[in-house]
N, C-alpha and C positions, 0 to 999 in steps of 0.2 A: 504494500500500500504506500503510495507516494503522497507526501504532504509538501506542496511547493511553498517556498519561503515567502512568496508574494501573498500567500493566503494568511500569513501570520501577522499579528500586531501585538501591542501591549495588553490587549484584551485576550485572556486565555481561551484557546480552542480546546474544548473538553471532549474526550473520547472515552466512553464507557463500553465495556464488552463483557459478555458471559462466555466468550470462546467460540461463538458460532461463525464468526467471520473467517473466511479462508486465510487471510493474512495472519491472524492470531494462531490458527491451527498450524500453519506452516512454520511460524516462528518458534513454537514450542516443540513441534515434532522434530525439528533439527537437533534438539538437545537430548532427545530420547536415545538411550544407548542400545536400542534394539532396532532391527529393520522394521519397516511398517508391518510386514507380515508377522514377524515375531511379536511385535507389540500388540497386534490384534489378538493373537492367540493367548497372550498373557492376560490382557484385559478381559477376554471372554471367560477365561478360567477363573479370574478373580471375581467377576460379576455374575453370580448365580442367577439363573432365570433369563439371561439374555438369549435371544434367538440366534441360531447359528449363522455366522457370516455378518452379523450386525456389529458395528463398532460402538462400544459404550462412549458416551460423551465425556471428555476430560473436564473436570470441574475447573472453572476459570472465573475469577472476579478481578477484572482489570479496570483501573481508572488512570487515565493519562490527562495531563494538562500541558499544552504547548503554547508558548508565547514568545514574542521577540522584543528584547530590550536593547535598543540601539542596534548593533550588528550581531548580537548574541541571541541564539535560539535557546530557550530554556525549556527543558523537559523535566516534568515533575509528576509523581504519581505513586501508585502502589499496585501490587499484584498478589493474588492468592491462587495457587494452582498446585499441580503435582507433575512430576516427571517420572519416567520409567528408567531407572538406573540399574547398573550391575554392581552387586555387592563386591567389595574389594577383598573379602575374606572367603566367602563361600561360592562366589561367581553366579549367584542366583539373581534373577531380576526382581525388583521391588519398586513400589511406589514411594517416591521421595517428596514430601510436602515442601512447597515453596511459599513463603509469606515474607515479602520484602518491600521496602520503599524503593522507588525508582527516581534517580536524579542524574542529569547529564546536561552539558552545555556544548553548543556547536556554533561555528561561525564560518563565513566564507572569506573572512579576512585572514590571509596567511600570517601577517605580522602578529595579529592578536592571538593566533593559535600557536605562535612560536615556531613557525616553519622556516627553515633555513632558506630554501628556494624551491621553486616549482619546476617540474620537468615533464614534457609531453611523452606519454607512453606510446611506443612505436606500434604496438599491436591494437590497442583500443582507440588511440587518438585522443584520449582524455588526459587532462593535465593533472598530475599527481604530485603530492608533496614529497620533498626529500629532506631528511633531517629529523631531529627529535621534536616531539610536541612538548614544549615547555610553557605554553600559554596558560595563564592563571585567570580564574574567574573573578574579575574585578567587580562584578555586579552581584556576587554571591550574597552579600549582606542586604541587598536591596529587595530581592524577590523571594527569599526563602525565610521560613521561620528559623531564627538563629539556633534555638535549642534543638530543633529537629535535625537541622543540617550539621550541628556541632561545629559551626564555623570557627570557633575559637581554637580548634585542634587541627583543622585541615581546610584546604581550599580545593575546589573542583578544577580540574584542567579543562581547557576548551578544546574540543576535537574539531579538526578541519573538515569542512564539507567541500568536496571537489565538484559538486553540481548544485543546481539551484533548487534541489528538493531533498527531503529526507525519506529514506526507505524504512518505514516503520517496522517491517518484518525483520530486517537485519538489526535495527536498533533494539527491538524488544528481545531478540535472541541474545545480543551482546549483554544487555542489562541482566537478564535472568541467569545467564551463564556464570556471572559473578557469584551467584548464590549456590552453585554446585560445589560440594566439598571435594577436595583432592582425592580422598580415599573414602568413597561412600560406603556406608554400612547399613545392612537391612535392619539391624538392631544392635544396640550397644554391646550386648553380650554374645554376639555371633561367634560360634565356635569354629567357623571356617570349614575347610575341607582337609581330609587326610593327605599328607604330603606323599604318601606311598601309593594309595589306590584312587585318590580323588573323590572318595565318598563324602557326602554332606554330613558333617558331624552334628548338625543341628537336629537331624532325624534319628540319631542314635549312634552307638559305637560301631565302628567297622570291625572286620575280622582280622585285620592285619596283625594285631598283637598276639592273637591266638595262633595264627598261622606260623608266625615267627617262633613261638614257644614250642610248637610241635615239629619244627623243621628238623630234618635229619642232620643238619649242620649245627644245631643248637648245642651239641656236646662240645663243639670246638671252642665255645666261649670260655670254658674252664681249662683249656689246654695251656700249659706253661712250657715255653720253649727254654731249652738249656742256655745258660749264659755263655757267651763266647769267651 
């Protein structure tokens, strides 16, 4: 979904969604750690009573506010939803709840975004920034609740827009991705999987310990070699 900068002003543009719009679905499905087919099977298994082949709706409560202050586009809002992630211990898919504020700043001004210089991309023909983004949100205290933003401890950087519109699908994906843990866990006390046979230890003990105990080579563990 494109929002052209010419449509924005200091009067906030409000976008509310329950996840039915294609751009919201696309933004969140990018972050699922299963293929669409695998995700459908997982959701159908989780949601009892669903008809075969029908995809359960992902719960989404999204509120966005877009405005433009001078040359800075201000994105503010919040989202409550869930993603399908893979547990880093047991490798099983699970639903991870997301409840987070959204806040970001954008500009078409390279200097304000801290861009060293611009260079035309030979393949796409688009002008892209070269150098680090060190632009700082000089308007942070003007548009945001200071306590909510915690402006006393940090400032938002201004991201550079190389076109005259914002791709909300990409923007939403980037914002929600910040809320995904580096090592997702299906539950805090997840027991993981057996390093030997790969069995899910959350469902019970595997037979590896018993097999090792009854192994014909188990007698060798008490063997003492003569000293040289």
